[in-house]
NUKOLBA-977376 format. One line per 10 residues: number of its first residue (from 1); their letters; for each residue x, y, z of N, C-alpha, C. Coordinates in steps of 0.001 Angstrom, whole numbers, padded with zeros to 6 digits. Layout:
<rs>
NUM	A	X Y Z X Y Z X Y Z  ...
</rs>
This chain:
<rs>
1	MKKFSVLAAA	139984 054950 112966 141037 055729 112618 142355 054895 112161  142602 053843 112891 143662 052915 112544 143488 052341 111324  142144 051832 111047 141915 051241 109736 142170 052094 108634  141794 053460 108839 141996 054420 107801 143625 054715 107452  144294 054600 108502 145962 054895 108444 146419 053801 107654  145948 052582 107951 146555 051317 107174 146128 051410 105846  145088 051653 105556 144374 052008 104145 145113 052995 103371  145273 053921 103911 145977 055141 103374 147556 054780 103050  148079 054183 104053 149520 053831 103912 149704 052757 102681  148646 051854 102591 148625 050744 101557 148446 051621 100052
11	TVLLFAVTAY	147532 052484 100298 147301 053187 098824 148544 053950 098408  149274 054732 099344 150481 055415 099103 151589 054342 098561  151647 053256 099235 152654 052333 098729 152452 051696 097498  150881 051621 097056 150643 051083 095852 150977 052051 094730  150639 053360 094890 151032 054213 094100 152636 054428 093814  153320 054379 094800 154745 054541 094778 155298 053345 094006  154934 052058 094238 155359 051070 093572 154907 051029 092007  153664 051494 091916 153209 051529 090313 153990 052687 089688  154174 053718 090220 155080 054715 089420 156459 054436 089275  157054 053713 090217 158415 053103 090117 158550 052201 088895
21	AQQPTWDKTQ	157584 051288 088831 157512 050273 087754 157143 050798 086342  156786 051942 086182 156352 052362 084932 157626 052736 084018  157360 052667 082796 158420 053090 081914 158981 054618 081994  160130 054966 081901 160601 056393 082105 159769 057349 080966  159764 058367 081341 159252 059448 080350 160196 059911 079278  159898 059433 078158 160903 059745 077019 160368 060419 075965  161104 061267 075198 160733 061944 074012 160655 061097 072760  160098 061439 071693 159835 060727 070515 160950 059876 070040  162024 060491 069937 163467 059962 069577 163846 058898 070515  163706 058896 071610 164071 057868 072664 163215 056749 072447
31	MEVWSLVEQS	162024 056826 072343 160940 056023 071985 161326 055115 070884  161638 056000 069657 161907 055365 068430 163134 054571 068561  164133 054867 069399 165402 054105 069561 164967 052892 070309  164212 052875 071583 163870 051793 072204 163077 050771 071523  162384 051319 070624 161338 050486 069924 162280 049701 069071  163272 050270 068434 164283 049431 067568 164995 048575 068211  165516 048840 069504 166176 047706 070329 165332 046617 070747  164037 046866 070899 162960 045642 071271 162956 044874 069959  162754 045422 068769 162606 044696 067679 163774 043889 067173  164899 044324 067547 166345 043734 067228 166264 042360 068161
41	WVDDVAENGK	165679 042389 069336 165521 041299 070125 164614 040185 069514  163630 040822 068982 162501 039885 068397 163030 039215 067276  163937 039900 066312 164354 039154 065280 165524 038265 065646  166277 038602 066626 167547 037746 067222 166970 036526 067621  165781 036462 068489 165265 035318 069064 164547 034485 068079  163856 035094 066975 163247 034430 065985 164217 033579 065047  165587 034163 064963 166538 033551 064394 166118 033505 062713  165630 034773 062304 165305 035020 060944 166389 035578 059979  167664 035764 060711 168682 036199 059765 168789 037914 059784  167854 038631 060401 167924 039792 060292 168905 040368 061343
51	WPAAYVHDNY	168946 039767 062607 170013 040289 063654 171353 039481 063363  172414 040109 063322 172683 041585 063420 172836 042198 061991  172669 041455 060954 173055 041999 059614 172298 043203 059322  170951 043212 059503 170210 044332 058829 170146 045605 059969  170786 045375 061137 170752 046556 062193 172126 047175 062495  173167 046534 062096 174363 047049 062431 175080 047889 061227  175859 048802 061703 176594 049751 060618 177828 048969 060229  178231 049406 058956 179365 048507 058457 180649 048747 059311  180780 049790 060179 181893 049929 061016 181672 049574 062449  180673 048715 062591 180262 048168 063889 181264 047603 064761
61	SAWGDDTAAP	181497 047774 065783 182493 046997 066714 181929 046911 068243  181885 045837 068695 181323 045471 070030 181810 044347 070645  181733 044196 071989 182292 043253 072704 181671 042927 074007  181890 041626 074643 181215 041378 075930 182188 040609 076724  181772 040035 077791 182680 039275 078675 182852 038072 078150  182400 037611 077144 182474 036305 076403 183351 036411 075040  183976 037514 074883 184819 037820 073767 186164 038293 074119  187103 037739 073341 188521 038107 073690 188968 039483 073175  188155 039941 072257 188522 041413 071505 187135 041850 070904  187106 043073 070681 185832 043679 070046 185672 042833 068612
71	RGKDSAISWS	184330 042657 068177 184088 042063 067047 183395 042971 066034  183728 042847 064819 183230 043768 063781 182042 042916 063204  181506 043765 062222 179954 043367 061759 180184 041747 061224  181067 041655 060374 181120 040241 059918 181086 039149 060754  182174 039279 061781 182367 038403 062950 180986 038330 063794  180371 039520 064163 179210 039422 064838 178182 038541 064212  178093 038719 062892 176985 038037 062005 177437 036457 062281  178560 036126 061895 179006 034651 061957 178797 033995 063302  179180 034844 064471 178919 034143 065757 177402 034057 066112  176752 035141 065547 175057 035134 065863 174440 033858 065056
81	RFADENGNTL	175051 033560 063810 174577 032422 063143 175003 031085 063898  176178 030929 064502 176675 029943 065152 175644 029634 066418  175554 030787 067035 174489 030630 068245 173205 030133 067892  172722 030701 066817 171271 030223 066246 171468 028659 065942  172404 028286 065568 172641 026729 065220 172743 025736 066441  173121 026532 067710 173511 025694 068793 172574 026011 069993  171805 026640 069893 170950 026814 071154 169704 027790 070627  168867 027994 071737 167814 028879 071694 167388 029731 072775  166854 030708 072632 166621 031620 073765 165096 031411 073998  164678 030751 075249 163352 030384 075424 162429 031544 075897
91	KYELAPEAIA	163101 032538 076524 162179 033624 077248 163240 034680 077500  162858 035874 077499 163719 037055 077776 162892 038189 078174  163359 039291 078974 162689 040240 079414 163703 041683 079440  163465 042569 078606 164282 043821 078707 163659 044751 079590  164699 045348 080249 164529 046592 081219 165262 047666 080969  164666 048719 080213 165410 049910 079997 165973 050678 081146  166982 051185 081174 167554 051979 082314 167700 053410 081834  168399 053675 080637 168642 055193 080290 168762 055198 078816  168242 056147 078229 168671 056463 076764 168984 057825 076702  170217 058204 076053 170675 059538 075903 170756 059688 074494
101	VANDTAVVHY	170477 060798 073941 170321 061191 072398 170901 062560 072429  171846 062656 071517 172442 063813 071160 172729 063956 069547  171842 064749 068958 171724 064790 067412 171503 063357 066855  172420 063054 066262 172121 061700 065469 172855 060682 066249  173222 060499 067482 173825 059520 068304 172947 059140 069419  172738 057897 069694 171962 057535 071010 172735 056580 071676  172771 056583 073027 173517 055745 073837 172264 054816 074673  172060 053706 074590 171223 052845 075175 171571 052098 076334  171158 052042 077611 171715 051194 078709 170368 050330 078942  170487 049084 079263 169338 048256 079544 169869 046930 080082
111	NVSMVTENHE	169064 046338 080728 169192 044853 081316 168437 043804 080707  168834 042678 080626 168090 041443 080173 168096 040470 080922  167124 039805 081214 166849 038432 081809 166368 037406 080981  167079 036462 080819 166669 035424 079888 166893 034022 080247  166138 033080 079734 166360 031585 080027 166686 031065 078366  167805 030239 078369 168407 029773 077080 168460 028293 077237  168495 027646 076168 168659 026155 076088 169860 025756 075002  170773 025069 075407 171830 024830 074463 171472 023543 073607  172473 023078 072879 172086 022180 071866 171874 020598 072552  172138 020616 073694 171967 019301 074599 170814 019323 075384
121	GKRSSSVGRI	169966 020522 075126 168711 020574 075976 168782 021097 077243  170021 021574 077684 170221 022049 079097 169872 023545 079201  168992 023819 080157 168643 025268 080304 169468 026128 081305  169579 027359 081072 170138 028273 082016 169533 029600 081853  169540 030066 083133 169014 031531 083043 170179 032446 083297  170033 033805 083012 171160 034890 083075 170743 036066 083069  171410 037029 083498 171017 038426 083678 172096 039209 082905  171976 039980 082063 172939 040803 081264 172790 042263 081345  173754 042962 081316 173745 044449 081185 174426 044829 079862  173629 045775 079178 174026 046039 077859 174085 047573 077716
131	TEVLIRDGRG	175023 048036 077055 175104 049444 076405 175323 049351 075099  174534 050186 074409 174765 050009 072847 174687 051487 072345  175615 051722 071380 175717 052996 070624 175081 052906 069251  173997 053701 068988 173348 053730 067715 173629 055134 066871  173779 055069 065624 173714 056244 065146 172716 056367 063940  172351 057488 063459 171219 057978 062703 171811 058297 061492  171516 057685 060284 171901 058074 058931 170608 058391 058201  170644 058525 056831 169437 058966 056259 168473 057790 055880  168854 056623 056537 167984 055460 056300 167405 054957 057802  167751 055555 058791 167375 055304 060030 168627 055074 061030
141	WKWLGGVSYE	168149 054253 062124 169444 054072 063200 169922 052876 062851  171244 052628 063039 172276 051694 063021 173031 051542 064282  173300 050299 064719 174280 050004 065819 175674 050258 065474  176407 051170 066035 177713 051394 065825 178703 050569 066862  178194 050202 067903 178943 049584 068976 178230 049342 070058  178894 048504 071076 178299 048051 072394 179160 047383 073199  178671 047066 074356 179244 046251 075287 178192 045489 076138  178463 044198 076388 177523 043631 077302 178156 042613 078231  177679 042502 079402 178392 041575 080517 177392 040988 081347  177650 039974 081862 176878 039408 083159 177229 039926 084555
151	PKLNK	176520 040662 085115 177034 041298 086454 177138 040316 087496  178013 040318 088333 178077 039470 089470 176975 040038 090677  175891 039345 090532 174837 039875 091452 175114 039019 092663  175245 039508 093859 175395 038799 095166 176050 037726 095059  177314 037714 094500 178111 036523 094347 179330 036898 095220
</rs>
């Protein structure tokens, strides 16, 4: 009986952990938005020139804990190119937290864990929290704004 109880408890724990680790249940629009967020990271890391130019709206405005003020589209493109020339993202993992969609506006909250290498070859790891606002026009979804920061985890 004791063996059965341990086995039953282990099974329940396994299903609980598995259920927790699965992606949230989203509708078609939320999945479309998340797929675009994932593709934007693929293009950013590939340094192929698509991020952010092909993704952001002309009225884009965003900032993070490493910017003095919000950046518009042209500034975001310029800083992205500078980052491409001066370092690389070696590995990253995205973890979605929530996606809210109302009509043609989406708000996406997610975390990123990544390892980067600077121009001197020094590697560092970081965790970031990101909130992005996307709007849908006749051609698809475009980033309108966002905020990103590195949380102080257990510091």
